[in-house]
MARMIKE-938429 format. One record per residue: x, y negated, z negated of N, C-alpha, C, O, CB in turn. Coordinates in Angstrom, 2 decimals. Each point is the difference from the previous one (the first is absolute). Glycine has a CB too. Example, Ala and Ser with C-alpha at 12.3 -4.5 7.8 and 13.67 -1.06 7.14 Angstrom:
# MARMIKE-938429
n_X:n_Y:n_Z:ca_X:ca_Y:ca_Z:c_X:c_Y:c_Z:o_X:o_Y:o_Z:cb_X:cb_Y:cb_Z
13.19:5.69:-7.80:-0.89:-1.19:0.00:0.90:-1.20:0.00:1.04:0.02:-0.66:-2.93:1.15:-0.59
1.54:-2.22:1.97:0.82:-1.19:-0.06:-0.77:-1.09:-0.73:0.51:-1.11:-0.17:0.67:1.74:2.32
***
This chain:
# MARMIKE-938429
n_X:n_Y:n_Z:ca_X:ca_Y:ca_Z:c_X:c_Y:c_Z:o_X:o_Y:o_Z:cb_X:cb_Y:cb_Z
42.18:3.90:-19.29:-0.67:-1.44:0.66:0.87:-1.25:-0.18:-0.03:-0.98:0.74:-2.33:1.82:-1.30
3.03:-0.70:-0.37:1.13:-1.02:0.15:1.47:-0.32:1.39:0.60:-0.90:0.58:-1.42:1.62:-3.29
0.71:0.92:2.59:1.03:0.17:1.25:-0.76:-0.48:1.02:0.58:-0.98:0.46:0.73:2.98:-1.10
-2.57:-1.75:1.37:-0.69:-0.10:0.84:0.43:-1.17:0.29:0.61:-0.14:1.05:-2.22:1.57:-1.52
1.35:-2.70:-0.53:0.25:-1.30:-0.01:0.95:-0.26:0.39:0.07:-0.87:0.86:-1.11:0.58:-2.15
2.20:0.94:0.81:1.34:-0.53:0.12:0.57:0.33:1.34:0.77:-0.64:0.71:-0.46:0.83:-3.13
-0.93:1.08:2.60:0.53:0.06:1.78:-0.69:-0.97:1.31:0.50:-0.44:1.03:-0.19:3.08:-1.76
-1.65:-2.72:0.17:-0.39:-1.05:1.04:0.47:-1.54:0.04:-0.34:-0.70:0.96:-1.51:2.19:-1.06
2.93:-2.20:-1.38:0.31:-0.76:0.18:1.44:0.27:0.24:0.61:-0.99:0.38:-2.51:0.04:-1.33
2.70:2.17:0.81:0.84:0.16:0.65:0.30:-0.40:1.61:1.05:-0.49:0.41:-1.34:1.87:-2.29
-0.68:-1.11:2.54:-0.24:0.45:1.30:-0.69:-1.26:0.28:0.82:-0.51:0.77:-0.91:3.19:-0.83
-0.83:-3.50:-0.05:0.03:-1.13:0.15:0.96:-0.63:-0.10:0.19:-0.59:1.06:-1.76:0.85:-1.43
2.57:-0.57:-0.61:1.30:-0.78:-0.28:0.79:0.64:1.50:0.33:-0.74:0.92:-0.22:0.57:-4.24
0.02:1.24:3.33:1.13:0.50:1.60:-1.05:-0.19:0.76:0.43:0.64:0.96:1.43:1.43:-1.41
-3.18:-2.54:0.90:-0.41:-0.50:1.12:0.15:-1.40:0.43:0.04:-0.36:1.17:-1.28:2.03:-1.58
1.33:-2.55:-0.74:0.15:-1.49:0.16:1.69:0.08:0.04:0.67:-0.72:0.74:-3.14:-0.41:-2.19
2.93:1.91:0.71:1.66:-0.47:0.68:0.08:0.38:1.17:0.86:-0.59:0.65:0.43:0.83:-2.46
-2.00:0.69:2.45:-0.09:0.40:1.63:-0.31:-0.86:1.02:0.32:-0.06:1.19:-0.94:1.85:-1.95
-0.30:-2.66:-0.23:-0.85:-0.83:1.04:1.03:-1.49:0.23:0.19:-0.67:1.02:-3.05:1.77:-2.03
3.31:-1.24:-0.22:1.05:-1.19:-0.19:1.64:0.62:0.95:0.91:-0.67:0.49:-2.26:-0.21:-3.58
1.25:1.72:3.05:1.94:0.42:0.79:-0.94:-0.23:1.14:0.20:-1.09:0.54:1.96:3.41:-1.83
-3.24:-1.51:1.89:-0.52:-0.36:1.58:-0.47:-1.66:0.28:0.16:-0.46:1.13:-1.21:3.15:-1.05
0.66:-3.28:-0.82:0.11:-1.45:0.54:1.21:-0.93:-0.16:0.06:-1.18:0.34:-2.28:1.39:-0.75
3.18:0.56:-0.17:1.22:-0.20:0.39:0.89:-0.27:0.87:0.74:-0.97:0.19:-1.38:1.69:-1.21
0.41:0.52:1.67:0.48:0.41:0.82:-0.29:-0.85:1.35:0.89:-0.32:0.79:-0.89:2.37:-2.23
-1.83:-2.45:1.62:-0.62:-0.61:0.90:0.70:-1.05:-0.03:0.66:-0.28:1.00:-2.65:1.20:-1.07
2.03:-1.79:-1.08:0.44:-1.46:-0.29:1.30:0.15:0.87:0.32:-0.57:1.04:-1.36:-0.05:-3.69
1.65:1.51:1.95:1.44:-0.15:1.03:0.25:0.05:1.49:0.74:-0.74:0.65:-0.15:1.67:-2.42
-1.50:0.27:2.28:0.28:0.12:1.03:-1.05:-1.34:0.72:0.42:-0.26:1.13:0.50:3.14:-1.51
-1.98:-3.63:0.04:-0.23:-1.25:0.38:0.89:-0.94:0.16:0.33:-0.49:1.08:-1.92:1.02:-1.89
1.93:-0.77:-0.08:1.37:-1.08:-0.25:0.87:0.43:1.37:-0.05:-0.83:0.90:0.28:0.77:-4.05
0.43:1.08:3.36:0.88:0.49:0.80:-0.47:-0.50:1.40:0.67:-0.66:0.79:-0.07:2.66:-2.37
-1.95:-1.53:1.75:-0.71:-0.34:1.40:0.24:-1.81:0.18:0.52:-0.58:0.95:-2.72:2.90:-1.23
1.75:-2.79:-0.76:-0.10:-1.55:-0.05:1.19:-0.47:-0.03:0.14:-1.09:0.54:-2.04:0.97:-1.61
3.05:0.73:0.48:1.45:-0.90:0.46:0.13:0.26:1.86:0.02:-0.73:0.99:1.64:1.36:-3.88
-1.59:0.87:2.61:0.21:0.57:1.71:-0.63:-1.00:0.85:0.76:-0.65:0.73:-0.95:3.25:-1.16
-1.30:-2.90:0.48:-0.93:-0.66:1.22:-0.73:-1.06:-0.14:-0.88:-0.52:0.69:0.66:2.37:-0.07
0.83:-2.18:-1.89:-0.96:-1.52:-0.73:0.12:-0.76:1.20:-0.93:-0.32:0.73:1.57:0.01:-3.53
1.07:-0.08:3.03:0.15:-1.34:0.65:-0.73:0.40:1.66:-0.77:-0.88:0.39:3.42:-0.06:-2.04
-2.55:1.60:2.17:-0.71:0.32:1.13:-1.31:-0.07:0.24:-0.47:-0.52:1.00:1.99:1.58:-0.99
-2.31:-0.42:-1.14:-0.80:-0.21:0.22:-0.80:-1.12:-0.39:-1.13:0.10:0.46:1.72:1.79:-0.17
-0.44:-2.76:-0.85:-0.24:-1.32:-0.18:0.52:-1.07:1.04:-0.62:-1.06:0.09:0.60:1.86:-2.35
1.31:-0.54:3.18:0.58:-0.16:1.02:-1.83:0.54:1.14:-0.93:-0.81:0.07:4.50:1.37:-1.27
-3.60:-0.02:1.47:-1.01:0.78:0.98:-1.37:-1.23:-0.66:-0.60:-0.75:0.76:1.74:4.25:-0.53
-1.37:-3.45:-1.67:-1.17:-1.03:-0.34:-0.02:-1.13:0.22:-1.00:-0.70:0.14:0.71:1.71:-1.44
1.38:-1.34:1.34:0.40:-1.52:-0.25:-0.21:-0.40:2.37:-0.55:-1.00:0.46:3.27:1.27:-3.98
-2.36:0.40:4.01:-0.50:0.15:1.38:-1.22:0.04:0.42:-0.53:-0.82:0.74:2.14:1.69:-0.70
-2.25:0.43:-0.65:-1.62:-0.37:0.53:-0.60:-1.08:-0.63:-0.79:-0.68:0.67:0.32:2.92:-0.29
0.73:-2.58:-1.72:-0.44:-1.44:-0.43:-0.33:-0.60:0.91:-0.38:-1.17:-0.14:1.55:0.96:-1.38
***
């Protein structure tokens, strides 16, 4: 029974690490998009307002 608990804990930690890695990749991609297109978008919004 203890082995099953250890297995589930290891799987949960692996899943959490994978989610954290996916989140980091997503945030980096969003930062790159904002850095690349942010000024253009803000200028377009300024023209509309």
